[in-house]
N, CA, C, O and CB atoms as a CASP TS submission, in Angstrom:
PFRMAT TS
TARGET T0000
AUTHOR 0000-0000-0000
METHOD Language model
MODEL 1
PARENT N/A
ATOM      1  N   MET     1      -0.685  -0.806 -22.684  1.00  0.00           N
ATOM      2  CA  MET     1      -1.930  -0.292 -22.175  1.00  0.00           C
ATOM      3  C   MET     1      -2.996  -0.519 -23.242  1.00  0.00           C
ATOM      4  O   MET     1      -2.778  -0.254 -24.424  1.00  0.00           O
ATOM      5  CB  MET     1      -1.809   1.213 -21.792  1.00  0.00           C
ATOM      6  N   VAL     2      -4.137  -1.008 -22.808  1.00  0.00           N
ATOM      7  CA  VAL     2      -5.241  -1.291 -23.702  1.00  0.00           C
ATOM      8  C   VAL     2      -6.395  -0.369 -23.350  1.00  0.00           C
ATOM      9  O   VAL     2      -6.742  -0.225 -22.178  1.00  0.00           O
ATOM     10  CB  VAL     2      -5.666  -2.780 -23.617  1.00  0.00           C
ATOM     11  N   LYS     3      -6.994   0.259 -24.365  1.00  0.00           N
ATOM     12  CA  LYS     3      -8.181   1.076 -24.129  1.00  0.00           C
ATOM     13  C   LYS     3      -9.399   0.190 -24.348  1.00  0.00           C
ATOM     14  O   LYS     3      -9.434  -0.619 -25.275  1.00  0.00           O
ATOM     15  CB  LYS     3      -8.214   2.337 -25.068  1.00  0.00           C
ATOM     16  N   LEU     4     -10.383   0.350 -23.498  1.00  0.00           N
ATOM     17  CA  LEU     4     -11.567  -0.504 -23.532  1.00  0.00           C
ATOM     18  C   LEU     4     -12.800   0.283 -23.932  1.00  0.00           C
ATOM     19  O   LEU     4     -12.900   1.486 -23.690  1.00  0.00           O
ATOM     20  CB  LEU     4     -11.787  -1.163 -22.179  1.00  0.00           C
ATOM     21  N   ILE     5     -13.734  -0.421 -24.549  1.00  0.00           N
ATOM     22  CA  ILE     5     -15.033   0.184 -24.854  1.00  0.00           C
ATOM     23  C   ILE     5     -15.975  -0.046 -23.678  1.00  0.00           C
ATOM     24  O   ILE     5     -16.605   0.895 -23.196  1.00  0.00           O
ATOM     25  CB  ILE     5     -15.636  -0.407 -26.170  1.00  0.00           C
ATOM     26  N   SER     6     -16.075  -1.283 -23.214  1.00  0.00           N
ATOM     27  CA  SER     6     -16.901  -1.584 -22.039  1.00  0.00           C
ATOM     28  C   SER     6     -16.164  -2.609 -21.190  1.00  0.00           C
ATOM     29  O   SER     6     -16.186  -3.800 -21.499  1.00  0.00           O
ATOM     30  CB  SER     6     -18.322  -2.114 -22.452  1.00  0.00           C
ATOM     31  N   PRO     7     -15.511  -2.157 -20.125  1.00  0.00           N
ATOM     32  CA  PRO     7     -14.710  -3.060 -19.311  1.00  0.00           C
ATOM     33  C   PRO     7     -15.561  -4.050 -18.529  1.00  0.00           C
ATOM     34  O   PRO     7     -16.515  -3.657 -17.858  1.00  0.00           O
ATOM     35  CB  PRO     7     -13.854  -2.268 -18.361  1.00  0.00           C
ATOM     36  N   LEU     8     -15.230  -5.305 -18.610  1.00  0.00           N
ATOM     37  CA  LEU     8     -15.899  -6.363 -17.858  1.00  0.00           C
ATOM     38  C   LEU     8     -17.410  -6.357 -18.046  1.00  0.00           C
ATOM     39  O   LEU     8     -18.157  -6.617 -17.103  1.00  0.00           O
ATOM     40  CB  LEU     8     -15.576  -6.231 -16.396  1.00  0.00           C
ATOM     41  N   MET     9     -17.860  -6.063 -19.258  1.00  0.00           N
ATOM     42  CA  MET     9     -19.290  -6.060 -19.594  1.00  0.00           C
ATOM     43  C   MET     9     -20.080  -5.101 -18.708  1.00  0.00           C
ATOM     44  O   MET     9     -21.215  -5.400 -18.337  1.00  0.00           O
ATOM     45  CB  MET     9     -19.865  -7.471 -19.465  1.00  0.00           C
ATOM     46  N   SER    10     -19.500  -3.956 -18.366  1.00  0.00           N
ATOM     47  CA  SER    10     -20.179  -2.997 -17.500  1.00  0.00           C
ATOM     48  C   SER    10     -19.915  -1.580 -17.999  1.00  0.00           C
ATOM     49  O   SER    10     -19.127  -1.361 -18.919  1.00  0.00           O
ATOM     50  CB  SER    10     -19.714  -3.154 -16.029  1.00  0.00           C
ATOM     51  N   GLU    11     -20.589  -0.632 -17.372  1.00  0.00           N
ATOM     52  CA  GLU    11     -20.391   0.778 -17.705  1.00  0.00           C
ATOM     53  C   GLU    11     -19.001   1.248 -17.299  1.00  0.00           C
ATOM     54  O   GLU    11     -18.356   2.028 -18.000  1.00  0.00           O
ATOM     55  CB  GLU    11     -21.457   1.642 -17.026  1.00  0.00           C
ATOM     56  N   GLN    12     -18.555   0.750 -16.143  1.00  0.00           N
ATOM     57  CA  GLN    12     -17.304   1.240 -15.583  1.00  0.00           C
ATOM     58  C   GLN    12     -16.714   0.143 -14.698  1.00  0.00           C
ATOM     59  O   GLN    12     -17.451  -0.558 -14.005  1.00  0.00           O
ATOM     60  CB  GLN    12     -17.523   2.562 -14.775  1.00  0.00           C
ATOM     61  N   ALA    13     -15.401  -0.006 -14.718  1.00  0.00           N
ATOM     62  CA  ALA    13     -14.730  -0.971 -13.845  1.00  0.00           C
ATOM     63  C   ALA    13     -13.453  -0.339 -13.326  1.00  0.00           C
ATOM     64  O   ALA    13     -12.779   0.409 -14.034  1.00  0.00           O
ATOM     65  CB  ALA    13     -14.425  -2.307 -14.595  1.00  0.00           C
ATOM     66  N   SER    14     -13.130  -0.651 -12.073  1.00  0.00           N
ATOM     67  CA  SER    14     -11.860  -0.200 -11.521  1.00  0.00           C
ATOM     68  C   SER    14     -11.413  -1.223 -10.484  1.00  0.00           C
ATOM     69  O   SER    14     -12.234  -1.911  -9.879  1.00  0.00           O
ATOM     70  CB  SER    14     -11.983   1.233 -10.892  1.00  0.00           C
ATOM     71  N   GLY    15     -10.113  -1.313 -10.292  1.00  0.00           N
ATOM     72  CA  GLY    15      -9.568  -2.272  -9.351  1.00  0.00           C
ATOM     73  C   GLY    15      -8.730  -3.319 -10.059  1.00  0.00           C
ATOM     74  O   GLY    15      -8.454  -3.207 -11.254  1.00  0.00           O
ATOM     75  N   SER    16      -8.330  -4.331  -9.317  1.00  0.00           N
ATOM     76  CA  SER    16      -7.446  -5.368  -9.843  1.00  0.00           C
ATOM     77  C   SER    16      -8.097  -6.738  -9.762  1.00  0.00           C
ATOM     78  O   SER    16      -8.936  -6.999  -8.900  1.00  0.00           O
ATOM     79  CB  SER    16      -6.124  -5.375  -9.086  1.00  0.00           C
ATOM     80  N   ILE    17      -7.699  -7.590 -10.661  1.00  0.00           N
ATOM     81  CA  ILE    17      -8.124  -8.984 -10.664  1.00  0.00           C
ATOM     82  C   ILE    17      -6.881  -9.832 -10.475  1.00  0.00           C
ATOM     83  O   ILE    17      -5.939  -9.761 -11.264  1.00  0.00           O
ATOM     84  CB  ILE    17      -8.883  -9.362 -11.987  1.00  0.00           C
ATOM     85  N   ALA    18      -6.889 -10.629  -9.425  1.00  0.00           N
ATOM     86  CA  ALA    18      -5.805 -11.571  -9.135  1.00  0.00           C
ATOM     87  C   ALA    18      -4.429 -10.910  -9.133  1.00  0.00           C
ATOM     88  O   ALA    18      -3.429 -11.560  -9.437  1.00  0.00           O
ATOM     89  CB  ALA    18      -5.820 -12.695 -10.145  1.00  0.00           C
ATOM     90  N   ASP    19      -4.371  -9.641  -8.797  1.00  0.00           N
ATOM     91  CA  ASP    19      -3.116  -8.895  -8.741  1.00  0.00           C
ATOM     92  C   ASP    19      -2.375  -8.848 -10.068  1.00  0.00           C
ATOM     93  O   ASP    19      -1.176  -8.571 -10.095  1.00  0.00           O
ATOM     94  CB  ASP    19      -2.225  -9.491  -7.704  1.00  0.00           C
ATOM     95  N   TYR    20      -3.072  -9.114 -11.173  1.00  0.00           N
ATOM     96  CA  TYR    20      -2.412  -9.074 -12.478  1.00  0.00           C
ATOM     97  C   TYR    20      -3.001  -8.019 -13.397  1.00  0.00           C
ATOM     98  O   TYR    20      -2.254  -7.257 -14.012  1.00  0.00           O
ATOM     99  CB  TYR    20      -2.500 -10.422 -13.142  1.00  0.00           C
ATOM    100  N   LEU    21      -4.328  -7.956 -13.508  1.00  0.00           N
ATOM    101  CA  LEU    21      -4.975  -6.980 -14.373  1.00  0.00           C
ATOM    102  C   LEU    21      -5.554  -5.866 -13.521  1.00  0.00           C
ATOM    103  O   LEU    21      -6.249  -6.113 -12.536  1.00  0.00           O
ATOM    104  CB  LEU    21      -6.076  -7.641 -15.233  1.00  0.00           C
ATOM    105  N   THR    22      -5.255  -4.629 -13.917  1.00  0.00           N
ATOM    106  CA  THR    22      -5.773  -3.477 -13.194  1.00  0.00           C
ATOM    107  C   THR    22      -6.617  -2.648 -14.143  1.00  0.00           C
ATOM    108  O   THR    22      -6.150  -2.232 -15.204  1.00  0.00           O
ATOM    109  CB  THR    22      -4.623  -2.628 -12.588  1.00  0.00           C
ATOM    110  N   PHE    23      -7.863  -2.412 -13.756  1.00  0.00           N
ATOM    111  CA  PHE    23      -8.793  -1.615 -14.531  1.00  0.00           C
ATOM    112  C   PHE    23      -8.873  -0.230 -13.917  1.00  0.00           C
ATOM    113  O   PHE    23      -8.921  -0.087 -12.696  1.00  0.00           O
ATOM    114  CB  PHE    23     -10.188  -2.279 -14.591  1.00  0.00           C
ATOM    115  N   SER    24      -8.888   0.802 -14.775  1.00  0.00           N
ATOM    116  CA  SER    24      -8.991   2.163 -14.261  1.00  0.00           C
ATOM    117  C   SER    24      -9.661   3.056 -15.289  1.00  0.00           C
ATOM    118  O   SER    24      -9.743   2.731 -16.474  1.00  0.00           O
ATOM    119  CB  SER    24      -7.605   2.715 -13.891  1.00  0.00           C
ATOM    120  N   GLU    25     -10.135   4.188 -14.798  1.00  0.00           N
ATOM    121  CA  GLU    25     -10.764   5.195 -15.641  1.00  0.00           C
ATOM    122  C   GLU    25      -9.818   6.380 -15.728  1.00  0.00           C
ATOM    123  O   GLU    25      -9.469   6.968 -14.704  1.00  0.00           O
ATOM    124  CB  GLU    25     -12.163   5.623 -15.083  1.00  0.00           C
ATOM    125  N   ARG    26      -9.402   6.738 -16.924  1.00  0.00           N
ATOM    126  CA  ARG    26      -8.479   7.854 -17.142  1.00  0.00           C
ATOM    127  C   ARG    26      -9.167   8.934 -17.964  1.00  0.00           C
ATOM    128  O   ARG    26     -10.290   8.743 -18.430  1.00  0.00           O
ATOM    129  CB  ARG    26      -7.185   7.375 -17.850  1.00  0.00           C
ATOM    130  N   LYS    27      -8.507  10.048 -18.138  1.00  0.00           N
ATOM    131  CA  LYS    27      -9.063  11.123 -18.970  1.00  0.00           C
ATOM    132  C   LYS    27      -9.316  10.644 -20.391  1.00  0.00           C
ATOM    133  O   LYS    27     -10.252  11.098 -21.050  1.00  0.00           O
ATOM    134  CB  LYS    27      -8.120  12.330 -18.987  1.00  0.00           C
ATOM    135  N   THR    28      -8.485   9.734 -20.857  1.00  0.00           N
ATOM    136  CA  THR    28      -8.603   9.230 -22.223  1.00  0.00           C
ATOM    137  C   THR    28      -9.603   8.094 -22.353  1.00  0.00           C
ATOM    138  O   THR    28      -9.877   7.641 -23.465  1.00  0.00           O
ATOM    139  CB  THR    28      -7.264   8.770 -22.713  1.00  0.00           C
ATOM    140  N   GLY    29     -10.159   7.620 -21.229  1.00  0.00           N
ATOM    141  CA  GLY    29     -11.147   6.542 -21.257  1.00  0.00           C
ATOM    142  C   GLY    29     -10.763   5.413 -20.317  1.00  0.00           C
ATOM    143  O   GLY    29      -9.848   5.546 -19.505  1.00  0.00           O
ATOM    144  N   SER    30     -11.479   4.296 -20.439  1.00  0.00           N
ATOM    145  CA  SER    30     -11.211   3.130 -19.596  1.00  0.00           C
ATOM    146  C   SER    30      -9.946   2.430 -20.058  1.00  0.00           C
ATOM    147  O   SER    30      -9.666   2.353 -21.254  1.00  0.00           O
ATOM    148  CB  SER    30     -12.399   2.152 -19.618  1.00  0.00           C
ATOM    149  N   GLN    31      -9.183   1.921 -19.097  1.00  0.00           N
ATOM    150  CA  GLN    31      -7.943   1.228 -19.425  1.00  0.00           C
ATOM    151  C   GLN    31      -7.823  -0.041 -18.601  1.00  0.00           C
ATOM    152  O   GLN    31      -8.376  -0.151 -17.507  1.00  0.00           O
ATOM    153  CB  GLN    31      -6.728   2.140 -19.188  1.00  0.00           C
ATOM    154  N   VAL    32      -7.089  -0.993 -19.151  1.00  0.00           N
ATOM    155  CA  VAL    32      -6.695  -2.175 -18.393  1.00  0.00           C
ATOM    156  C   VAL    32      -5.189  -2.338 -18.584  1.00  0.00           C
ATOM    157  O   VAL    32      -4.676  -2.258 -19.701  1.00  0.00           O
ATOM    158  CB  VAL    32      -7.489  -3.466 -18.860  1.00  0.00           C
ATOM    159  N   ARG    33      -4.495  -2.569 -17.475  1.00  0.00           N
ATOM    160  CA  ARG    33      -3.029  -2.695 -17.519  1.00  0.00           C
ATOM    161  C   ARG    33      -2.614  -4.019 -16.908  1.00  0.00           C
ATOM    162  O   ARG    33      -3.251  -4.512 -15.977  1.00  0.00           O
ATOM    163  CB  ARG    33      -2.340  -1.518 -16.775  1.00  0.00           C
ATOM    164  N   TRP    34      -1.558  -4.582 -17.429  1.00  0.00           N
ATOM    165  CA  TRP    34      -0.965  -5.792 -16.877  1.00  0.00           C
ATOM    166  C   TRP    34       0.010  -5.354 -15.797  1.00  0.00           C
ATOM    167  O   TRP    34       0.960  -4.623 -16.077  1.00  0.00           O
ATOM    168  CB  TRP    34      -0.254  -6.657 -17.985  1.00  0.00           C
ATOM    169  N   GLN    35      -0.217  -5.794 -14.566  1.00  0.00           N
ATOM    170  CA  GLN    35       0.633  -5.409 -13.445  1.00  0.00           C
ATOM    171  C   GLN    35       1.641  -6.525 -13.168  1.00  0.00           C
ATOM    172  O   GLN    35       1.265  -7.664 -12.891  1.00  0.00           O
ATOM    173  CB  GLN    35      -0.220  -5.109 -12.179  1.00  0.00           C
ATOM    174  N   LYS    36       2.899  -6.185 -13.245  1.00  0.00           N
ATOM    175  CA  LYS    36       3.934  -7.145 -12.884  1.00  0.00           C
ATOM    176  C   LYS    36       4.095  -7.136 -11.378  1.00  0.00           C
ATOM    177  O   LYS    36       4.097  -6.070 -10.761  1.00  0.00           O
ATOM    178  CB  LYS    36       5.280  -6.821 -13.589  1.00  0.00           C
ATOM    179  N   LYS    37       4.229  -8.292 -10.786  1.00  0.00           N
ATOM    180  CA  LYS    37       4.439  -8.359  -9.345  1.00  0.00           C
ATOM    181  C   LYS    37       5.848  -7.879  -9.018  1.00  0.00           C
ATOM    182  O   LYS    37       6.807  -8.175  -9.731  1.00  0.00           O
ATOM    183  CB  LYS    37       4.211  -9.799  -8.817  1.00  0.00           C
ATOM    184  N   GLN    38       5.947  -7.138  -7.930  1.00  0.00           N
ATOM    185  CA  GLN    38       7.241  -6.653  -7.468  1.00  0.00           C
ATOM    186  C   GLN    38       7.961  -7.768  -6.724  1.00  0.00           C
ATOM    187  O   GLN    38       7.359  -8.514  -5.952  1.00  0.00           O
ATOM    188  CB  GLN    38       7.076  -5.407  -6.563  1.00  0.00           C
ATOM    189  N   LYS    39       9.248  -7.863  -6.971  1.00  0.00           N
ATOM    190  CA  LYS    39      10.038  -8.842  -6.232  1.00  0.00           C
ATOM    191  C   LYS    39      10.376  -8.263  -4.862  1.00  0.00           C
ATOM    192  O   LYS    39      10.749  -7.095  -4.749  1.00  0.00           O
ATOM    193  CB  LYS    39      11.335  -9.227  -7.012  1.00  0.00           C
ATOM    194  N   ASP    40      10.245  -9.074  -3.841  1.00  0.00           N
ATOM    195  CA  ASP    40      10.584  -8.649  -2.489  1.00  0.00           C
ATOM    196  C   ASP    40      12.031  -9.075  -2.224  1.00  0.00           C
ATOM    197  O   ASP    40      12.291 -10.133  -1.651  1.00  0.00           O
ATOM    198  CB  ASP    40       9.591  -9.265  -1.421  1.00  0.00           C
ATOM    199  N   VAL    41      12.956  -8.226  -2.655  1.00  0.00           N
ATOM    200  CA  VAL    41      14.375  -8.516  -2.495  1.00  0.00           C
ATOM    201  C   VAL    41      14.771  -8.215  -1.054  1.00  0.00           C
ATOM    202  O   VAL    41      14.667  -7.079  -0.591  1.00  0.00           O
ATOM    203  CB  VAL    41      15.238  -7.688  -3.499  1.00  0.00           C
ATOM    204  N   ILE    42      15.219  -9.231  -0.365  1.00  0.00           N
ATOM    205  CA  ILE    42      15.603  -9.060   1.030  1.00  0.00           C
ATOM    206  C   ILE    42      17.099  -8.788   1.090  1.00  0.00           C
ATOM    207  O   ILE    42      17.926  -9.662   0.830  1.00  0.00           O
ATOM    208  CB  ILE    42      15.228 -10.313   1.879  1.00  0.00           C
ATOM    209  N   THR    43      17.421  -7.532   1.446  1.00  0.00           N
ATOM    210  CA  THR    43      18.818  -7.139   1.559  1.00  0.00           C
ATOM    211  C   THR    43      19.164  -6.967   3.035  1.00  0.00           C
ATOM    212  O   THR    43      18.282  -6.943   3.894  1.00  0.00           O
ATOM    213  CB  THR    43      19.097  -5.831   0.763  1.00  0.00           C
ATOM    214  N   GLU    44      20.432  -6.850   3.310  1.00  0.00           N
ATOM    215  CA  GLU    44      20.882  -6.662   4.691  1.00  0.00           C
ATOM    216  C   GLU    44      20.344  -5.349   5.258  1.00  0.00           C
ATOM    217  O   GLU    44      19.909  -5.303   6.409  1.00  0.00           O
ATOM    218  CB  GLU    44      22.424  -6.682   4.764  1.00  0.00           C
ATOM    219  N   ALA    45      20.371  -4.285   4.457  1.00  0.00           N
ATOM    220  CA  ALA    45      19.879  -2.980   4.919  1.00  0.00           C
ATOM    221  C   ALA    45      18.370  -3.033   5.198  1.00  0.00           C
ATOM    222  O   ALA    45      17.898  -2.457   6.179  1.00  0.00           O
ATOM    223  CB  ALA    45      20.188  -1.884   3.869  1.00  0.00           C
ATOM    224  N   ARG    46      17.626  -3.717   4.342  1.00  0.00           N
ATOM    225  CA  ARG    46      16.185  -3.820   4.531  1.00  0.00           C
ATOM    226  C   ARG    46      15.851  -4.623   5.789  1.00  0.00           C
ATOM    227  O   ARG    46      14.952  -4.257   6.547  1.00  0.00           O
ATOM    228  CB  ARG    46      15.533  -4.465   3.303  1.00  0.00           C
ATOM    229  N   THR    47      16.576  -5.712   6.004  1.00  0.00           N
ATOM    230  CA  THR    47      16.367  -6.532   7.189  1.00  0.00           C
ATOM    231  C   THR    47      16.678  -5.728   8.451  1.00  0.00           C
ATOM    232  O   THR    47      15.947  -5.818   9.438  1.00  0.00           O
ATOM    233  CB  THR    47      17.237  -7.801   7.130  1.00  0.00           C
ATOM    234  N   GLU    48      17.747  -4.953   8.427  1.00  0.00           N
ATOM    235  CA  GLU    48      18.120  -4.120   9.572  1.00  0.00           C
ATOM    236  C   GLU    48      17.035  -3.085   9.862  1.00  0.00           C
ATOM    237  O   GLU    48      16.678  -2.866  11.019  1.00  0.00           O
ATOM    238  CB  GLU    48      19.468  -3.418   9.313  1.00  0.00           C
ATOM    239  N   GLN    49      16.510  -2.450   8.811  1.00  0.00           N
ATOM    240  CA  GLN    49      15.466  -1.435   8.995  1.00  0.00           C
ATOM    241  C   GLN    49      14.188  -2.069   9.550  1.00  0.00           C
ATOM    242  O   GLN    49      13.553  -1.498  10.437  1.00  0.00           O
ATOM    243  CB  GLN    49      15.168  -0.716   7.656  1.00  0.00           C
ATOM    244  N   ARG    50      13.809  -3.228   9.044  1.00  0.00           N
ATOM    245  CA  ARG    50      12.615  -3.913   9.541  1.00  0.00           C
ATOM    246  C   ARG    50      12.776  -4.315  11.005  1.00  0.00           C
ATOM    247  O   ARG    50      11.816  -4.265  11.774  1.00  0.00           O
ATOM    248  CB  ARG    50      12.318  -5.148   8.689  1.00  0.00           C
ATOM    249  N   THR    51      13.978  -4.711  11.385  1.00  0.00           N
ATOM    250  CA  THR    51      14.248  -5.081  12.774  1.00  0.00           C
ATOM    251  C   THR    51      14.100  -3.864  13.683  1.00  0.00           C
ATOM    252  O   THR    51      13.501  -3.955  14.755  1.00  0.00           O
ATOM    253  CB  THR    51      15.664  -5.687  12.911  1.00  0.00           C
ATOM    254  N   LYS    52      14.645  -2.723  13.255  1.00  0.00           N
ATOM    255  CA  LYS    52      14.530  -1.490  14.041  1.00  0.00           C
ATOM    256  C   LYS    52      13.059  -1.091  14.188  1.00  0.00           C
ATOM    257  O   LYS    52      12.618  -0.711  15.272  1.00  0.00           O
ATOM    258  CB  LYS    52      15.336  -0.341  13.379  1.00  0.00           C
ATOM    259  N   PHE    53      12.316  -1.180  13.102  1.00  0.00           N
ATOM    260  CA  PHE    53      10.905  -0.801  13.138  1.00  0.00           C
ATOM    261  C   PHE    53      10.122  -1.720  14.072  1.00  0.00           C
ATOM    262  O   PHE    53       9.290  -1.254  14.851  1.00  0.00           O
ATOM    263  CB  PHE    53      10.301  -0.841  11.725  1.00  0.00           C
ATOM    264  N   SER    54      10.382  -3.012  13.997  1.00  0.00           N
ATOM    265  CA  SER    54       9.705  -3.977  14.874  1.00  0.00           C
ATOM    266  C   SER    54      10.014  -3.701  16.338  1.00  0.00           C
ATOM    267  O   SER    54       9.132  -3.823  17.188  1.00  0.00           O
ATOM    268  CB  SER    54      10.116  -5.410  14.514  1.00  0.00           C
ATOM    269  N   LEU    55      11.247  -3.334  16.642  1.00  0.00           N
ATOM    270  CA  LEU    55      11.638  -3.000  18.006  1.00  0.00           C
ATOM    271  C   LEU    55      10.868  -1.779  18.505  1.00  0.00           C
ATOM    272  O   LEU    55      10.381  -1.768  19.636  1.00  0.00           O
ATOM    273  CB  LEU    55      13.150  -2.746  18.083  1.00  0.00           C
ATOM    274  N   CYS    56      10.758  -0.756  17.667  1.00  0.00           N
ATOM    275  CA  CYS    56      10.019   0.451  18.047  1.00  0.00           C
ATOM    276  C   CYS    56       8.538   0.151  18.258  1.00  0.00           C
ATOM    277  O   CYS    56       7.928   0.685  19.184  1.00  0.00           O
ATOM    278  CB  CYS    56      10.186   1.538  16.978  1.00  0.00           C
ATOM    279  N   VAL    57       7.955  -0.692  17.418  1.00  0.00           N
ATOM    280  CA  VAL    57       6.549  -1.084  17.587  1.00  0.00           C
ATOM    281  C   VAL    57       6.377  -1.809  18.913  1.00  0.00           C
ATOM    282  O   VAL    57       5.399  -1.583  19.627  1.00  0.00           O
ATOM    283  CB  VAL    57       6.075  -1.985  16.411  1.00  0.00           C
ATOM    284  N   SER    58       7.314  -2.669  19.240  1.00  0.00           N
ATOM    285  CA  SER    58       7.256  -3.400  20.499  1.00  0.00           C
ATOM    286  C   SER    58       7.307  -2.442  21.691  1.00  0.00           C
ATOM    287  O   SER    58       6.550  -2.594  22.649  1.00  0.00           O
ATOM    288  CB  SER    58       8.406  -4.412  20.579  1.00  0.00           C
ATOM    289  N   TRP    59       8.203  -1.457  21.624  1.00  0.00           N
ATOM    290  CA  TRP    59       8.303  -0.468  22.703  1.00  0.00           C
ATOM    291  C   TRP    59       7.005   0.327  22.819  1.00  0.00           C
ATOM    292  O   TRP    59       6.520   0.564  23.925  1.00  0.00           O
ATOM    293  CB  TRP    59       9.496   0.486  22.458  1.00  0.00           C
ATOM    294  N   TRP    60       6.445   0.739  21.689  1.00  0.00           N
ATOM    295  CA  TRP    60       5.202   1.515  21.694  1.00  0.00           C
ATOM    296  C   TRP    60       4.070   0.716  22.349  1.00  0.00           C
ATOM    297  O   TRP    60       3.296   1.257  23.138  1.00  0.00           O
ATOM    298  CB  TRP    60       4.809   1.916  20.253  1.00  0.00           C
ATOM    299  N   ASN    61       3.984  -0.561  22.018  1.00  0.00           N
ATOM    300  CA  ASN    61       2.918  -1.401  22.560  1.00  0.00           C
ATOM    301  C   ASN    61       3.063  -1.636  24.068  1.00  0.00           C
ATOM    302  O   ASN    61       2.096  -2.013  24.730  1.00  0.00           O
ATOM    303  CB  ASN    61       2.898  -2.735  21.836  1.00  0.00           C
ATOM    304  N   GLN    62       4.243  -1.419  24.604  1.00  0.00           N
ATOM    305  CA  GLN    62       4.460  -1.586  26.039  1.00  0.00           C
ATOM    306  C   GLN    62       4.072  -0.338  26.840  1.00  0.00           C
ATOM    307  O   GLN    62       3.972  -0.398  28.065  1.00  0.00           O
ATOM    308  CB  GLN    62       5.915  -1.928  26.302  1.00  0.00           C
ATOM    309  N   LEU    63       3.853   0.780  26.163  1.00  0.00           N
ATOM    310  CA  LEU    63       3.466   2.010  26.857  1.00  0.00           C
ATOM    311  C   LEU    63       2.009   1.929  27.293  1.00  0.00           C
ATOM    312  O   LEU    63       1.194   1.259  26.659  1.00  0.00           O
ATOM    313  CB  LEU    63       3.689   3.245  25.952  1.00  0.00           C
ATOM    314  N   ASN    64       1.692   2.629  28.395  1.00  0.00           N
ATOM    315  CA  ASN    64       0.287   2.703  28.805  1.00  0.00           C
ATOM    316  C   ASN    64      -0.379   3.862  28.059  1.00  0.00           C
ATOM    317  O   ASN    64       0.287   4.602  27.335  1.00  0.00           O
ATOM    318  CB  ASN    64       0.158   2.888  30.362  1.00  0.00           C
ATOM    319  N   ALA    65      -1.682   4.016  28.235  1.00  0.00           N
ATOM    320  CA  ALA    65      -2.452   5.027  27.493  1.00  0.00           C
ATOM    321  C   ALA    65      -1.961   6.445  27.774  1.00  0.00           C
ATOM    322  O   ALA    65      -1.908   7.270  26.862  1.00  0.00           O
ATOM    323  CB  ALA    65      -3.934   4.921  27.846  1.00  0.00           C
ATOM    324  N   THR    66      -1.600   6.739  29.027  1.00  0.00           N
ATOM    325  CA  THR    66      -1.123   8.079  29.391  1.00  0.00           C
ATOM    326  C   THR    66       0.193   8.397  28.689  1.00  0.00           C
ATOM    327  O   THR    66       0.375   9.492  28.159  1.00  0.00           O
ATOM    328  CB  THR    66      -0.948   8.194  30.915  1.00  0.00           C
ATOM    329  N   GLU    67       1.097   7.438  28.692  1.00  0.00           N
ATOM    330  CA  GLU    67       2.396   7.646  28.034  1.00  0.00           C
ATOM    331  C   GLU    67       2.221   7.828  26.524  1.00  0.00           C
ATOM    332  O   GLU    67       2.876   8.674  25.916  1.00  0.00           O
ATOM    333  CB  GLU    67       3.341   6.456  28.317  1.00  0.00           C
ATOM    334  N   LYS    68       1.346   7.040  25.935  1.00  0.00           N
ATOM    335  CA  LYS    68       1.091   7.183  24.487  1.00  0.00           C
ATOM    336  C   LYS    68       0.528   8.565  24.182  1.00  0.00           C
ATOM    337  O   LYS    68       0.921   9.194  23.200  1.00  0.00           O
ATOM    338  CB  LYS    68       0.110   6.087  23.988  1.00  0.00           C
ATOM    339  N   GLN    69      -0.390   9.039  25.019  1.00  0.00           N
ATOM    340  CA  GLN    69      -0.994  10.360  24.825  1.00  0.00           C
ATOM    341  C   GLN    69       0.064  11.453  24.919  1.00  0.00           C
ATOM    342  O   GLN    69       0.035  12.413  24.149  1.00  0.00           O
ATOM    343  CB  GLN    69      -2.106  10.606  25.862  1.00  0.00           C
ATOM    344  N   GLU    70       0.994  11.314  25.853  1.00  0.00           N
ATOM    345  CA  GLU    70       2.080  12.300  25.993  1.00  0.00           C
ATOM    346  C   GLU    70       2.921  12.352  24.711  1.00  0.00           C
ATOM    347  O   GLU    70       3.236  13.434  24.216  1.00  0.00           O
ATOM    348  CB  GLU    70       2.983  11.953  27.216  1.00  0.00           C
ATOM    349  N   TRP    71       3.276  11.192  24.185  1.00  0.00           N
ATOM    350  CA  TRP    71       4.063  11.145  22.961  1.00  0.00           C
ATOM    351  C   TRP    71       3.290  11.719  21.776  1.00  0.00           C
ATOM    352  O   TRP    71       3.864  12.423  20.945  1.00  0.00           O
ATOM    353  CB  TRP    71       4.486   9.713  22.663  1.00  0.00           C
ATOM    354  N   GLU    72       1.995  11.423  21.694  1.00  0.00           N
ATOM    355  CA  GLU    72       1.189  11.948  20.594  1.00  0.00           C
ATOM    356  C   GLU    72       1.068  13.463  20.689  1.00  0.00           C
ATOM    357  O   GLU    72       1.104  14.147  19.667  1.00  0.00           O
ATOM    358  CB  GLU    72      -0.203  11.304  20.591  1.00  0.00           C
ATOM    359  N   THR    73       0.924  13.999  21.904  1.00  0.00           N
ATOM    360  CA  THR    73       0.868  15.442  22.098  1.00  0.00           C
ATOM    361  C   THR    73       2.186  16.081  21.711  1.00  0.00           C
ATOM    362  O   THR    73       2.216  17.120  21.052  1.00  0.00           O
ATOM    363  CB  THR    73       0.522  15.778  23.547  1.00  0.00           C
ATOM    364  N   TYR    74       3.275  15.453  22.124  1.00  0.00           N
ATOM    365  CA  TYR    74       4.619  15.957  21.794  1.00  0.00           C
ATOM    366  C   TYR    74       4.844  15.941  20.284  1.00  0.00           C
ATOM    367  O   TYR    74       5.442  16.865  19.733  1.00  0.00           O
ATOM    368  CB  TYR    74       5.707  15.113  22.501  1.00  0.00           C
ATOM    369  N   GLY    75       4.366  14.897  19.619  1.00  0.00           N
ATOM    370  CA  GLY    75       4.547  14.781  18.175  1.00  0.00           C
ATOM    371  C   GLY    75       3.724  15.776  17.383  1.00  0.00           C
ATOM    372  O   GLY    75       4.103  16.136  16.269  1.00  0.00           O
ATOM    373  N   ASN    76       2.609  16.228  17.931  1.00  0.00           N
ATOM    374  CA  ASN    76       1.733  17.171  17.220  1.00  0.00           C
ATOM    375  C   ASN    76       2.104  18.627  17.448  1.00  0.00           C
ATOM    376  O   ASN    76       1.514  19.520  16.840  1.00  0.00           O
ATOM    377  CB  ASN    76       0.306  16.955  17.639  1.00  0.00           C
ATOM    378  N   SER    77       3.086  18.878  18.329  1.00  0.00           N
ATOM    379  CA  SER    77       3.437  20.280  18.604  1.00  0.00           C
ATOM    380  C   SER    77       4.516  20.796  17.679  1.00  0.00           C
ATOM    381  O   SER    77       4.919  21.954  17.785  1.00  0.00           O
ATOM    382  CB  SER    77       3.892  20.436  20.038  1.00  0.00           C
TER
END
């Protein structure tokens, strides 16, 4: 972690550049961090879960507005 005096030639900077450098404001001052990209490891369990989720999304999209409203009401009770 690097502490900055003036990030990016400005008073304040926040956000990421090219998904590698992340600028933020902390209690201790401005910081810039090197962000490592996460590996998207595709496992059998993850693939199965994504398939189930996609199936549920497909079913939801096939419902009409009245049916969706019924489910939303049921979910909020």
